[in-house]
N, C-alpha and C positions, 0 to 999 in steps of 0.2 A: 596391093593391100589398100591403097587409098580409095575412099569413097567420098572424098571432099570435092568441092567444085573450084575453090580458089587457092587451095594448097595441095601439095603432094605429100603424102605421109608414107614412110616405109621404114621397116626395122630390119637390120642386118648386122651381124657381127658385134652384138652388144651395144649398138647405137640406134637411135631413131633419127632419121633425116626428115626434116620438115622444110619443104621448099615453097616459098611464096610463088604462086603460079598465075600471075596476071602479066606476063611479059609484054603484051601489047600495050599495057598501061604503065610500063616500068614498075610493075608490082605496087601500084598505088593501093593504099590500105583502105579498102571498103569496110563497112561494118561487118558484112558477111565474112570477109577474109579474117578479120580480127576475132570474130566468134569462132570460126573454124580453127584458127591458130590456138585459141584458148583450149578448145576441146582436145586437139591433138597433143598439146603439152601435158594435159592431165592424163591422157591415155598413156603417153610415154612414161610418166611418173608412176603410174599404177602397174606397169608391165615389169615384172621382176627380171626379165631378160635384158632390159635396157639399163645400161650404165650411164649414158649421157645422151644429150640431144645436140644435133648439128642443125642450126637454123641458117638458111641461105635463100637466095633469090634466083629465079629462072631468068634467062635472057641477058640483056645488056646491063642490068643494075640489080642491086639488092632491093632498094625501094626508093622511089623519088618522093615519097611522103604520103599524106592522107589523100584520099580521093575526094576532091572538092566538088565533083559533079553530082555527088549524092547517089551514084550508081550502087546497086546492091545494098541499099541502106535500110531495107525493110527486114529487120530481124526481130521476131516477136520476143518480148521480154519473158513470156511464160507460155506454156501450152494451153492455158485457158484465156489467153488474150482474145478479146472479142470486139467486133465492130459495133456492138451495142453499147460499149463503154466509151467514155471520154478519157484520153490519155495525154500525158505531157507532150508538148512540142518543144519550141524554143522561145516561147512568148515572153517568159519572165527570166529574171536573173537566176532564180532558183531552178527553173527548167533547164537553162543552159548548163549550170553546174551539175545538175543531175545527169544530163546526157554525157557530159565530159567524164564524169565519174564512172558511168556505166562502161564506156569504152576503156577507161583506165583499168577497171577490174579485169577485163580480158587480158591486158598486157601484163598486169602484176603477177600473173601465173608464173612468168619467167623467174621472178624474184622469189616467189613463195614456194614453188615446187621444190622437192627434195633433191632432185638430181641436177647435176651441172649442165649448163647450156653453153655451147660454143657458137658464137656468131661469126659467120663467114661473109664478109662484105666485099663487093666489087662494084665498079661502075659509079653509081651514085648511092649515097646513103644520106638522104636529105629529110628534113622536117620529121614527120612521123616515123620514118625509117630509123632515125636516131633514137626516138622514144623506145623502140623495140631493141635496137642493137645495144644501147648503153645499159639496158636492164639485164643483159646477159652476163654470165659469170666470166667469160673470156671472149674478147673480140680479136679476131685475126683478119687483117685487111690486105687487099691488094695495095701495093705501094702508090698506085696512081688513082685510087678511089677518091672521090670528092665527098667530104663530110661537112654538113652544116645545117642550119635551120633558117633559111631565107624568109619564111613567113613572119619571123620576129621583126621584120622591117615594117610591116603594116597590118598584119592580120590578127595578131594576138601574142600571147606569151606561150611558153612551152608547157603543154599539159602534163608532161612527165619531165622531170629534171634531175638527171643523175650526173650532169656535167661537173658540178663542183666536187663531187666525190672522186672523180677521175683526174681533173686538171687543176683544182684549186680555184679560188675566187677570181684571180686576175684573168686567166685565160678563159674561164667561163664567161666573164663579162665581155672580154674582147670578141668572142665568137657569138655570144647570144645577143649583144647589143647592136651588132652590125648585120647579123645574118650572113656574114662572110663564110667561105668554105675553106677547108684545110685538106691537104693531101694525106693519104694513108701514111706515107713515109714520115711526114712531119707530125702527124697525129701520134705516132709511136714515140716521138721525142718528148712530147709533153704529157704522155700517159693517157691520152684519150682512147687509144687502142693498145692492146697488149703487145702486138707485133704486126709488122707490115712486111710483106714479101712480094716479089714479082708475081704478076697475075698468073703466069704459067705454073708457078709452084704453089698457088694458094690452096687448091683442093688437097694436094698432097700434105701440106703443112697441117691442115685441119684434121685430115683423116689419120695422120700418124699420132696426133695428140689424142684423138678418140681411141686409137689402138691402145695407148698407154692407160687411159682411163678404164678401158674394158678389162684390164688385168686386176682392177681393184674391186673389192666387195662393194656393191652399190650402196649398201647400208652405211659403210664407212665413208664413201664419197658424200653421202647425205650429211653425216656427222660433221665433216670438215667444212662443207659448204655452209651449213646452217649456223655454225658458230661465227664464221666470218660475216655472214649476213646479219647475225644478231649484233655484232660489233657496229655494223653500219646503221642498224636500227637505233642503237644507243647514241649514235651521232645524228639521229633524226631523219635518216634516209627515207623510211617508209612514210612517216608523217609528212615530210616535205612533198611527197608525191600527191597526197590528198590536197595539200595547200596549193600545189602547182596547178591542179585542175581548177580550184576556186580562183586563183590568180589569173588564169586564162580568161575567165569570165570578165574580169576587170579589163584585160586586154581587148576583149571583144567590144567593149563599150568606149573605146577611145575614138577620137576624130579620125585617126588613120584607118582603123578598122571599118568605120562607117564609110569613109571614102572608098575603101576597097570594095565593099559591097555595092555601092552605087556604080562604080566603074564596071564591075562584073555585069550588072544589070544593063548598062548602056553599051559597053564595048565587048563583052564576052570575057571568059576566063583567060584564054590564051593571051589576048592583047593586054589585059590588066597585068598579068604576070610579067610579060615582056617590058611593059612600061615601068614597072617597079624595079626590075633587076638591071635594066640597061644603064641606069644611073650609077651602078656600082661596078661598071666595067666587067672584068672577068670574075669579080666577087671573091678573089682569092686572098688568103693570108700568107704572109711569109714569116716563118718562125725564126730563121737565121738571117740576120742582117737587116738593113733598112728596106722599107717598102717604097721604093721609087715607082712612080706610076706615070703613064703617058696621059695625054689629054682626054682619053676615053676611059681612064681609070684602070687600065691594065697594068699589071706588074711588069717592070723592066729591070734590067741588071744595073744600069747606071743612071745618074741624074739626067 
């Protein structure tokens, strides 16, 4: 059924499965992938045979984040876009905000669409991967998945931010201020994901939930999803997303972000990321008990 290039779209047994399909890039989120995801989500929402959507990733990870290489970044804004015209780039603060808000509109379909979306995460769910996953109605994780936003260490702020609505301000700060990662098992404990299960049971856990949703009138599913999301809107959730995009512009204008860009130009992206993250050891959080670390910053069980 799928005619997309960066995702796989299929409908079966009352559910639409959308699979991020750039496994060789750990499903890094290009602009093309985000545009195709948006299109597939609205297609599923419009199809009366679909009761829910399952969003997952092909290969070793759900998503390792945004594609910082710029690959597949040329997606026309409209069908009348022309080389004869001059368009926004990233030259000004307003340009940057506009581009971030454009990509955000693609992702907001998850929140705005009528039908529920179950997110199935495994391997890595990092940076932009969390922007997508935490927008979903229910997140089911492999217990060993690593979830976090490492770019908060030097590249900017989170352009979508649903963390506080899941875990409260303290854990949102603990994770967002350091860029450290948390396992699926401990993410369940603090409410970042709904449930964590062993990887070998992950697909079954998601599919059996979709089976139950398929027994419910999709219009009634919509009614119940939307009243809960309205409650979140009354708590500012949707407005916060627009503000998060603008706040990321502020992050892009810090000394740290400027240093990141210069390092990429001089040393390349891979080396820049390695140099950033190696200072944080294994980059992991421990929810239960003290965080003893060795000289390399890796968690250990005793002092």
